[in-house]
C-alpha positions, 0 to 999 in steps of 0.5 A: 449277140451283144449290142453296144452304143458307142459315143465318140467324143471328138473334134473334126480337126483331131488326127487321133480321132480319125485314127482311133475311129478307123481302128475301131472300125476294123475291130468291129469288123473282126468282132462281127458275130460277137457284137454290133455297135451303134455309133454316135458322134459327140462334140469337142472343140480343141480350139474353141477360141479361134476366129474364122481365119484359124491359126497356122497349125505349126504355131498352134502345136508349138503354143499348145504342146510346146513342140519344136519344128522338128517335133511338129515334122516328126509328129506329122510323119507318125500321124500320116503313116498311122492313118494310111496303114488303117486305110485313111489318106491323111495328108497333113502337108496339105493342111497348114491351118487349124480352125474353129469347128463349132459350126461343123458340130452344129451340122453334125448334130443336125445330120444325126437327126437325119440319120447321116451323122457318120457319113457327114463325119467322114466327109469332114475328116477327109475335107480337113485331113486329106484335102486341106480344106476349111471345116469352118467354111460354110460353102465347104460344109454344105458340099460335105453335107451334100456328099453325105446324102443330106439336103444342101438347102437344109444344111445351108439353113442350119449354118446360116442360123444359130440352130443347134448351138445350144444343144452342141454347148450342152453336149460339150459341157456333159462330157467336160463334167464327165472329166474328158479333157482330150479326145478321142474318147469312146464311151460304151453304153454310158459305162466304160471309156476307151481313151485315145487312138488305140491300136485295133488289137486294143479295141478288140480286147477291150470291147470283148471284155466290156461285152463280157461284163455287160452279158454277166450283169 
């Protein structure tokens, strides 16, 4: 059986990141017995310059991508349906704001050291996309950490300090230097990249092909 390391470069407020991950999850289930994967989440900030109050999501999409009001609404419907088909409850109608996510990435770095990174990442996605919460709010982040099985006091200590800030910045720059300018990006064994929130079938085919190349190497 082939063992793959998959680094997922993503942001907490990126809808295609959770859509892509849920498709990857289903693909790995389908490929059970052929390969297994070790998942690591890597930081990317879609809106690094936002303050703690965030920005209206519609305004952000209009400014960043030039969307009209109609396009924003249509995009929301597409994302909701795609995520829900994959088993993730996405309710963008509950989320009017986009936020800075640097502190969330610092907490995710700490969670990886504790062996709970993927669990925390899932709670952060639910916080933002399902519950309309604020992933820059420290109280909300501590609650997510606790729900993921992490120590609440430890999470609070991380957030109230500048711990892991340098490490997150270093990791961010690493992936920028690799040419990653949008997310999600799925990096397999530091050699292959699958970009975007691909369908399950694409992940199955690409991972099977990559595993074949690695076996032949």
